[in-house]
KOLSEMI-558934 format. One line per 4 residues: their letters; for each residue x negated, y negated, z negated of N, C-alpha, C, CB. Coordinates in steps of 0.02 Angstrom, whole numbers, plus 50000, padded with zeros to 5 digits. Glycine has a CB too. Example, Ala and Ser with C-alpha at 12.3 -4.5 7.8 and 13.67 -1.06 7.14 Angstrom:
<nodes>
as = 49340/50284/49610/49385/50225/49610/49340/50165/49610/49435/50224/49548  49358/50112/49646/49316/50053/49643/49355/49998/49606/49296/50030/49714;
</nodes>
This chain:
<nodes>
mivl = 49967/50045/49997/49987/50007/50017/49965/49948/50009/50028/50015/50009  49913/49936/49953/49879/49877/49944/49801/49906/49936/49911/49834/49879  49743/49866/49993/49674/49878/49984/49644/49809/49993/49644/49934/50034  49594/49804/49943/49532/49769/49933/49481/49784/49974/49510/49776/49875;
erls = 49454/49756/50015/49372/49791/50038/49348/49728/50067/49368/49867/50107  49285/49741/50004/49227/49707/49998/49244/49606/49982/49183/49729/50077  49276/49603/49928/49317/49545/49924/49275/49494/49900/49377/49552/49882  49241/49448/49915/49191/49412/49889/49249/49329/49888/49106/49418/49947;
ksfn = 49202/49286/49812/49244/49218/49800/49199/49191/49741/49336/49229/49777  49174/49140/49779/49140/49083/49735/49169/49017/49707/49091/49061/49771  49152/49013/49652/49173/48925/49642/49123/48894/49620/49230/48904/49589  49093/48834/49653/49050/48804/49633/48984/48831/49645/49064/48794/49578;
gvkv = 48973/48888/49674/48896/48923/49672/48911/48982/49610/48819/48854/49645  48982/48999/49578/48967/49037/49545/49016/49105/49576/48971/49009/49476  48988/49151/49562/49016/49212/49609/49059/49246/49568/48961/49264/49638  49125/49234/49595/49182/49265/49528/49209/49329/49549/49258/49212/49511;
ldnl = 49216/49324/49625/49223/49442/49645/49149/49423/49712/49363/49497/49719  49140/49474/49673/49066/49496/49726/49073/49579/49766/48978/49502/49662  49114/49569/49844/49108/49632/49851/49166/49686/49820/49047/49641/49825  49203/49652/49807/49264/49685/49776/49304/49744/49805/49310/49637/49769;
dief = 49281/49811/49797/49346/49873/49830/49374/49893/49774/49320/49951/49873  49453/49875/49792/49509/49943/49755/49565/49941/49803/49548/49927/49662  49587/50025/49776/49656/50031/49822/49701/50031/49775/49667/50097/49870  49742/50016/49775/49813/50011/49721/49876/50074/49763/49857/49899/49724;
dekk = 49876/50123/49720/49912/50163/49753/50007/50162/49774/49892/50216/49717  50020/50175/49812/50086/50165/49836/50148/50182/49749/50096/50235/49917  50180/50164/49745/50232/50168/49690/50209/50201/49637/50292/50198/49709  50139/50172/49621/50096/50199/49552/50100/50127/49499/49994/50224/49577;
itvv = 50086/50135/49463/50073/50071/49423/49976/50054/49408/50122/50086/49339  49950/50016/49433/49886/50028/49401/49872/49953/49367/49825/50055/49459  49820/49975/49302/49804/49915/49274/49740/49896/49271/49824/49911/49217  49740/49821/49283/49666/49797/49297/49651/49777/49231/49653/49735/49356;
igrs = 49588/49787/49197/49556/49751/49121/49494/49718/49136/49536/49807/49057  49493/49687/49093/49431/49650/49105/49423/49582/49056/49431/49629/49183  49339/49562/49038/49347/49505/49016/49401/49435/49025/49298/49496/49027  49413/49384/48978/49448/49334/49000/49393/49275/49062/49477/49298/48924;
gggk = 49413/49266/49106/49364/49221/49150/49355/49265/49200/49293/49194/49119  49352/49328/49199/49318/49380/49246/49345/49371/49298/49320/49451/49231  49388/49377/49325/49398/49364/49399/49470/49399/49415/49332/49399/49447  49498/49425/49362/49589/49457/49363/49625/49414/49402/49636/49459/49284;
svml = 49641/49363/49383/49680/49317/49404/49659/49303/49454/49690/49270/49371  49590/49287/49502/49590/49266/49537/49589/49327/49603/49549/49220/49521  49579/49387/49583/49590/49449/49617/49670/49422/49638/49580/49527/49564  49713/49422/49587/49768/49436/49598/49805/49357/49663/49800/49450/49511;
khii = 49785/49306/49655/49806/49268/49681/49785/49279/49757/49793/49216/49649  49733/49319/49774/49697/49348/49842/49767/49392/49872/49614/49409/49823  49790/49446/49811/49827/49477/49847/49899/49443/49872/49832/49533/49814  49900/49402/49833/49989/49379/49852/49974/49303/49914/50048/49339/49747;
glmk = 49903/49295/49910/49885/49259/49988/49892/49187/49973/49943/49279/50059  49882/49173/49910/49879/49106/49868/49802/49078/49871/49902/49120/49783  49749/49107/49891/49676/49120/49901/49643/49144/49949/49657/49153/49864  49609/49120/49973/49585/49152/50040/49490/49183/50018/49591/49073/50115;
pdsg = 49472/49227/50014/49426/49253/50018/49355/49215/50047/49449/49301/50048  49284/49209/50035/49245/49200/50069/49221/49253/50113/49212/49178/50038  49236/49305/50092/49235/49367/50129/49264/49427/50118/49185/49383/50134  49276/49467/50154/49297/49518/50130/49391/49520/50173/49285/49508/50037;
kvli = 49416/49568/50155/49502/49591/50160/49549/49614/50127/49516/49628/50191  49588/49560/50122/49667/49595/50072/49720/49614/50121/49714/49528/50012  49704/49705/50120/49764/49728/50176/49833/49754/50127/49730/49807/50234  49874/49706/50160/49957/49742/50146/49986/49791/50179/50009/49700/50154;
sgid = 49993/49855/50177/50014/49900/50216/49984/49906/50290/50079/49890/50215  49927/49904/50273/49860/49894/50332/49858/49830/50373/49861/49954/50393  49887/49768/50351/49887/49708/50365/49851/49652/50330/49941/49698/50368  49784/49641/50367/49739/49594/50329/49769/49524/50330/49665/49593/50361;
intl = 49796/49509/50267/49855/49438/50269/49819/49385/50275/49903/49421/50202  49752/49372/50264/49708/49333/50283/49715/49307/50375/49644/49373/50261  49731/49347/50408/49717/49341/50474/49797/49311/50505/49685/49419/50505  49832/49287/50451/49894/49281/50463/49928/49209/50462/49922/49324/50422;
kkke = 49956/49191/50520/50004/49111/50504/50040/49112/50439/50073/49094/50564  50065/49055/50430/50080/49020/50368/50145/49075/50379/50089/48921/50362  50179/49065/50427/50260/49114/50417/50269/49172/50417/50307/49110/50462  50213/49209/50454/50211/49277/50446/50190/49307/50376/50169/49301/50496;
lnei = 50130/49263/50336/50109/49265/50270/50182/49272/50221/50062/49195/50255  50224/49217/50233/50288/49209/50201/50325/49275/50207/50330/49150/50233  50338/49306/50280/50372/49383/50259/50334/49402/50220/50380/49441/50310  50290/49430/50235/50232/49463/50194/50255/49465/50110/50155/49412/50205;
rkkf = 50249/49404/50094/50268/49389/50035/50328/49395/49994/50257/49345/50035  50376/49432/50042/50452/49450/50008/50440/49528/50000/50531/49431/50065  50393/49537/49999/50393/49601/49975/50346/49604/49909/50369/49649/50032  50348/49548/49877/50307/49534/49810/50364/49512/49760/50244/49469/49818;
gmvf = 50368/49545/49695/50385/49502/49643/50332/49498/49595/50445/49521/49613  50330/49423/49560/50278/49416/49512/50321/49384/49436/50214/49360/49548  50300/49403/49384/50279/49394/49319/50223/49381/49302/50289/49435/49288  50247/49310/49284/50194/49274/49263/50182/49266/49180/50202/49210/49296;
qega = 50128/49242/49145/50105/49237/49075/50157/49219/49035/50052/49191/49065  50184/49174/49051/50232/49131/48990/50324/49132/49039/50185/49013/48975  50324/49177/49081/50397/49176/49116/50403/49137/49178/50449/49147/49070  50383/49078/49159/50366/49026/49206/50449/49004/49231/50309/49058/49273;
llds = 50499/48990/49179/50574/48991/49183/50569/48925/49225/50622/48990/49105  50629/48903/49248/50642/48837/49250/50679/48821/49205/50664/48816/49302  50665/48746/49159/50684/48739/49102/50760/48692/49095/50622/48711/49070  50775/48694/49171/50819/48641/49189/50885/48694/49175/50806/48602/49276;
lnvf = 50868/48768/49212/50922/48808/49227/50943/48849/49163/50904/48851/49286  50992/48879/49159/51019/48943/49104/50990/49003/49142/51116/48952/49093  50996/49061/49073/50949/49137/49104/50983/49158/49181/50964/49225/49038  51064/49151/49190/51084/49154/49232/51063/49118/49297/51125/49150/49213;
enva = 51056/49074/49307/51048/49037/49362/50952/49050/49375/51083/48949/49344  50910/49060/49322/50848/49064/49330/50843/49130/49377/50811/49063/49261  50885/49182/49348/50873/49243/49390/50915/49256/49458/50886/49301/49345  50970/49198/49459/51007/49198/49525/50960/49157/49574/51086/49161/49519;
fplr = 50919/49127/49560/50877/49066/49601/50860/49116/49660/50796/49026/49557  50824/49156/49656/50788/49196/49731/50856/49230/49763/50717/49273/49712  50908/49242/49738/50953/49271/49789/50988/49198/49809/51010/49337/49757  50990/49146/49796/51011/49091/49826/50970/49037/49881/51029/49062/49775;
rhlk = 50906/49054/49858/50839/49050/49901/50864/49075/49971/50772/49100/49870  50844/49159/49951/50835/49185/50012/50885/49234/50064/50784/49214/49998  50944/49225/50018/50996/49278/50033/51062/49247/50047/51003/49327/49974  51099/49245/50088/51172/49209/50082/51228/49263/50061/51196/49174/50158;
lsek = 51241/49259/49997/51277/49298/49970/51329/49260/49942/51245/49336/49932  51388/49292/49914/51466/49248/49889/51430/49247/49831/51559/49286/49887  51485/49212/49787/51447/49198/49722/51478/49254/49684/51457/49120/49686  51530/49304/49686/51534/49368/49666/51488/49410/49666/51571/49393/49691;
eikd = 51449/49415/49724/51384/49464/49729/51342/49436/49692/51350/49476/49797  51328/49375/49697/51276/49341/49657/51292/49370/49571/51285/49246/49668  51336/49347/49556/51377/49353/49490/51338/49447/49471/51493/49345/49511  51385/49487/49524/51373/49561/49520/51282/49590/49514/51413/49590/49596;
kvhs = 51242/49560/49549/51184/49569/49560/51155/49561/49485/51160/49523/49615  51160/49499/49471/51113/49454/49418/51137/49500/49353/51135/49354/49410  51200/49516/49328/51225/49541/49281/51205/49625/49273/51293/49524/49287  51188/49623/49322/51163/49706/49323/51094/49714/49307/51171/49742/49397;
iltd = 51050/49652/49341/50975/49651/49312/50974/49655/49256/50935/49601/49323  51012/49579/49217/51011/49572/49146/51024/49622/49109/51048/49531/49127  51063/49676/49128/51096/49719/49098/51022/49774/49085/51169/49745/49147  51000/49773/49133/50935/49832/49136/50874/49802/49077/50890/49834/49234;
vgln = 50863/49739/49090/50825/49726/49031/50855/49685/48967/50770/49692/49055  50882/49704/48966/50933/49713/48903/50964/49649/48875/50896/49747/48843  50984/49603/48933/51007/49550/48912/51065/49511/48937/50964/49519/48912  51104/49554/48940/51184/49547/48969/51210/49497/48925/51236/49620/48964;
eqdn = 51192/49475/48865/51248/49445/48830/51197/49367/48822/51277/49496/48745  51159/49335/48871/51126/49277/48866/51121/49249/48914/51076/49279/48845  51180/49249/48957/51177/49216/49023/51167/49125/49018/51252/49240/49062  51215/49112/48950/51208/49043/48964/51175/49010/48929/51256/49014/48967;
kmps = 51096/49044/48902/51055/49013/48869/51011/48987/48893/51038/49038/48834  51001/48924/48865/50935/48902/48916/50868/48911/48882/50937/48820/48940  50828/48916/48909/50758/48953/48916/50705/48932/48830/50712/48910/49006  50727/48863/48819/50725/48849/48755/50762/48870/48700/50729/48802/48753;
eisg = 50808/48910/48721/50856/48927/48661/50831/49003/48647/50948/48922/48681  50789/49039/48692/50780/49109/48676/50697/49105/48661/50807/49165/48742  50697/49179/48632/50606/49195/48614/50567/49201/48671/50588/49270/48576  50502/49199/48650/50454/49218/48715/50465/49294/48733/50367/49206/48697;
gmrk = 50492/49339/48677/50481/49407/48738/50557/49399/48765/50460/49508/48698  50613/49366/48765/50675/49354/48804/50660/49304/48866/50733/49322/48755  50609/49278/48853/50579/49232/48909/50546/49279/48969/50517/49180/48873  50504/49331/48944/50458/49372/48984/50519/49431/48995/50377/49398/48939;
rvgi = 50564/49445/48965/50609/49471/49018/50661/49460/49057/50624/49503/49007  50672/49404/49052/50706/49359/49110/50669/49344/49164/50727/49296/49089  50595/49340/49165/50550/49326/49204/50538/49386/49254/50496/49307/49165  50528/49460/49208/50547/49512/49250/50616/49515/49291/50543/49565/49209;
aral = 50659/49511/49262/50730/49520/49294/50731/49468/49362/50797/49496/49232  50698/49396/49355/50708/49385/49414/50660/49384/49478/50732/49339/49407  50603/49433/49456/50559/49470/49506/50593/49510/49526/50500/49501/49488  50628/49564/49502/50656/49628/49522/50733/49597/49563/50668/49686/49442;
ilnp = 50744/49547/49550/50816/49536/49583/50804/49547/49659/50850/49455/49568  50765/49532/49697/50754/49549/49761/50736/49622/49779/50706/49507/49783  50742/49654/49741/50711/49738/49758/50646/49734/49801/50772/49791/49811  50584/49718/49754/50525/49689/49808/50482/49779/49786/50466/49582/49776;
eiml = 50452/49766/49856/50415/49844/49858/50335/49838/49813/50396/49870/49958  50326/49768/49798/50268/49777/49741/50274/49722/49693/50190/49776/49771  50270/49733/49623/50273/49710/49573/50198/49675/49559/50298/49761/49531  50201/49616/49531/50132/49586/49499/50139/49577/49431/50109/49517/49526;
fdep = 50117/49577/49386/50117/49577/49316/50046/49554/49288/50138/49647/49292  50053/49497/49278/49979/49431/49258/49994/49430/49160/50003/49306/49311  49949/49474/49135/49963/49495/49062/50023/49471/49035/49911/49475/49017  50067/49525/49049/50147/49525/49032/50155/49512/48945/50184/49611/49056;
ttgl = 50104/49550/48908/50121/49556/48827/50051/49509/48809/50123/49654/48786  50050/49456/48836/50013/49394/48801/50058/49362/48753/49991/49337/48854  50041/49357/48688/50060/49297/48647/50119/49336/48609/50084/49222/48694  50133/49400/48624/50177/49446/48576/50170/49496/48534/50210/49470/48601;
dpim = 50194/49500/48494/50191/49533/48431/50190/49599/48454/50249/49519/48381  50156/49658/48399/50172/49722/48424/50207/49754/48452/50173/49746/48403  50270/49735/48417/50341/49785/48421/50354/49730/48496/50422/49782/48328  50355/49680/48498/50399/49631/48574/50350/49669/48641/50378/49504/48572;
sdvi = 50282/49682/48623/50238/49707/48661/50266/49771/48675/50173/49706/48634  50274/49824/48641/50292/49890/48674/50368/49886/48698/50281/49953/48619  50412/49850/48681/50472/49818/48710/50457/49810/48786/50489/49746/48673  50414/49771/48795/50384/49743/48865/50373/49826/48910/50291/49690/48847;
nnli = 50316/49836/48876/50276/49901/48895/50337/49954/48912/50221/49930/48825  50369/49973/48871/50450/50020/48900/50490/49991/48950/50512/50029/48840  50495/49921/48944/50537/49902/49009/50489/49907/49080/50569/49817/48999  50429/49872/49079/50399/49897/49124/50403/49977/49150/50345/49878/49107;
ismh = 50388/50011/49128/50398/50092/49129/50474/50105/49160/50392/50129/49043  50516/50084/49114/50590/50119/49137/50611/50066/49193/50656/50125/49066  50571/50019/49219/50593/49962/49284/50557/50002/49328/50567/49870/49283  50504/50015/49336/50447/50058/49369/50504/50120/49413/50382/50099/49296;
nkfk = 50509/50172/49345/50559/50228/49355/50618/50222/49404/50589/50239/49292  50657/50158/49401/50719/50143/49425/50692/50106/49502/50767/50091/49366  50661/50068/49511/50658/50031/49558/50592/50073/49621/50642/49955/49520  50550/50105/49575/50488/50129/49615/50454/50098/49657/50496/50175/49646;
ftgi = 50434/50015/49611/50368/49964/49668/50308/49996/49655/50348/49868/49647  50262/49974/49703/50192/49972/49668/50184/49918/49639/50134/49980/49708  50160/49942/49563/50156/49889/49515/50053/49880/49507/50209/49921/49430  50044/49808/49501/49992/49789/49459/49983/49746/49416/49955/49781/49482;
vish = 49954/49763/49367/49973/49734/49287/49894/49714/49283/50008/49804/49214  49895/49648/49251/49825/49613/49229/49842/49621/49162/49805/49531/49252  49767/49632/49129/49800/49654/49054/49723/49640/49005/49836/49762/49052  49717/49630/48948/49677/49647/48878/49707/49672/48856/49655/49609/48832;
dips = 49768/49703/48845/49811/49744/48789/49790/49813/48805/49900/49737/48795  49724/49846/48761/49718/49920/48778/49774/49955/48753/49656/49951/48749  49790/49957/48704/49860/49993/48689/49911/50001/48765/49904/49939/48626  49935/49938/48777/49994/49936/48830/49958/49959/48893/50031/49858/48840;
tfkt = 49879/49951/48918/49851/49992/48977/49873/50048/48981/49787/50001/48981  49863/50078/48917/49853/50168/48929/49937/50173/48907/49778/50226/48858  49962/50138/48895/50055/50157/48901/50079/50163/48978/50112/50083/48863  50059/50098/49014/50112/50092/49057/50048/50110/49131/50162/50002/49048;
gdtv = 49990/50120/49122/49966/50147/49191/49939/50200/49206/49929/50117/49216  49955/50207/49268/49962/50262/49308/49877/50279/49311/50005/50244/49384  49847/50220/49348/49772/50230/49345/49746/50155/49306/49735/50242/49434  49699/50172/49274/49647/50109/49259/49574/50086/49301/49622/50125/49188;
amly = 49591/50023/49299/49530/49986/49339/49480/49945/49305/49557/49939/49387  49425/49932/49289/49407/49886/49256/49341/49854/49306/49394/49912/49182  49365/49766/49299/49321/49731/49338/49275/49692/49290/49358/49685/49387  49234/49714/49308/49149/49678/49268/49121/49658/49332/49080/49744/49218;
egri = 49088/49573/49314/49045/49537/49345/49077/49547/49421/48968/49562/49331  49107/49541/49429/49143/49534/49509/49169/49592/49553/49093/49505/49556  49158/49658/49514/49168/49711/49546/49205/49769/49490/49099/49730/49578  49239/49828/49550/49274/49870/49491/49201/49922/49487/49367/49918/49516;
iesg = 49205/49922/49421/49135/49980/49397/49173/50049/49368/49074/49941/49317  49231/50055/49360/49283/50116/49350/49358/50108/49369/49285/50135/49274  49370/50173/49389/49433/50180/49393/49455/50244/49377/49452/50162/49449  49507/50259/49353/49530/50328/49338/49594/50331/49301/49479/50365/49297;
tpee = 49624/50381/49274/49679/50393/49243/49684/50357/49173/49684/50461/49239  49713/50336/49118/49705/50321/49059/49667/50366/49013/49761/50310/49040  49675/50425/49025/49638/50487/49000/49565/50465/48997/49648/50553/49049  49549/50472/49065/49472/50468/49078/49445/50416/49078/49451/50491/49131;
fkns = 49480/50357/49063/49466/50297/49038/49441/50297/48978/49513/50259/49038  49488/50339/48932/49470/50338/48850/49413/50383/48843/49533/50367/48796  49393/50431/48895/49332/50462/48883/49267/50460/48927/49349/50522/48878  49279/50383/48948/49225/50368/48991/49151/50361/48951/49245/50301/49029;
nnpv = 49095/50379/48984/49030/50369/48956/49007/50300/48983/48979/50427/48975  49044/50255/49034/49013/50203/49043/49006/50153/48993/49035/50181/49087  48944/50102/48961/48934/50095/48904/48977/50017/48908/48853/50105/48882  48994/50007/48965/49032/49939/48963/49104/49948/48955/49020/49898/49029;
vkqf = 49127/50011/48975/49211/50005/48960/49214/50039/48888/49268/50053/49024  49150/50083/48851/49174/50097/48801/49180/50038/48765/49144/50142/48775  49114/49998/48759/49121/49940/48731/49192/49886/48731/49069/49912/48758  49222/49892/48800/49274/49858/48804/49333/49870/48773/49284/49855/48853;
isgs = 49348/49950/48781/49394/49970/48751/49412/49985/48688/49402/50000/48771  49359/49981/48649/49341/49985/48595/49337/49916/48540/49286/50015/48609  49326/49862/48576/49321/49800/48564/49233/49782/48509/49403/49785/48524  49223/49818/48526/49149/49821/48479/49117/49758/48494/49090/49888/48502;
megp = 49079/49722/48452/49033/49674/48475/48952/49707/48479/49040/49611/48423  48956/49779/48495/48890/49794/48502/48903/49821/48576/48856/49847/48444  48855/49814/48615/48857/49845/48679/48810/49806/48740/48935/49847/48698  48825/49831/48804/48796/49768/48856/48853/49717/48868/48771/49798/48938;
ili = 48898/49709/48863/48934/49646/48871/48913/49594/48807/49017/49663/48874  48892/49547/48839/48858/49479/48793/48916/49444/48758/48816/49414/48847  48911/49429/48720/48954/49383/48690/48969/49303/48715/48930/49383/48627;
</nodes>
C-alpha cells in the first residue's frame, strides 16, 4: 500500500531523513517509534504529500506522489484519514458538525444521510450522546475520539495517527488503544501510528518500526521488538538513561 524508498530530507543543512526505507503492509497497523524531533512527523508529512523530499520516492499504491500535479495529489489524499495529536477540532463547531464537516465538503448527501452517518460513527467511538457539545466542553480523550470519528467518516483506505495517546492518562490511553484496534477490525484500513508510548505500541501494532538518526534501524512484530538485541532498541523501549542513545 505505502512504500518509502531512499527518502531524504534536510532542514538548514541538518539531515532529518537519511535514505529511509520502509514498507507499510496493507490493512495492517504499523507503529513507528523514535525520539522526539527524530523525524517521525516529517515522515508522516511526506506520506500525505505535505512535504516533498530532497530525494527518494513516496509510493502510494505504486504511484510516486511527488510526480503528481496538485489535482492528482488531492485525489490520492482522499484515501487518507488523519488523526492529529490534539484532535484539531474546529472550535466554532459542535461535535456533530465537526464530524459532518468532511461529508459536507466532499459528498453531496441529504441531511438525513449526513445525520445517519455521523450518528453511526459517533456510536462506534462511544460518543453518541455528545452531538451538541462544543470542543471546549468535552475532555481531551473525548476530543481525540471525535478526531478519530471525523477521520473515519469517509471510510478511508489509510489512517494516519500522530501520537494519539499524547497527554492522556494511562486509562484513557488504553481506551484510545482499544478504539484504534476496534475501528481497524471494522474498517480494515492500513494504519500508521506515530508514538512514544511503548505499552500502546506493543498493544496496537501488527508491526513496529524504529526511526533513529534518519533511518529505520529495526522492524518486526511487537514480540520480536521486545526480544531485540539491538542496543538502541533495547534502551529506547526500556526508557533507560544507559546506552548508545545520547541524552
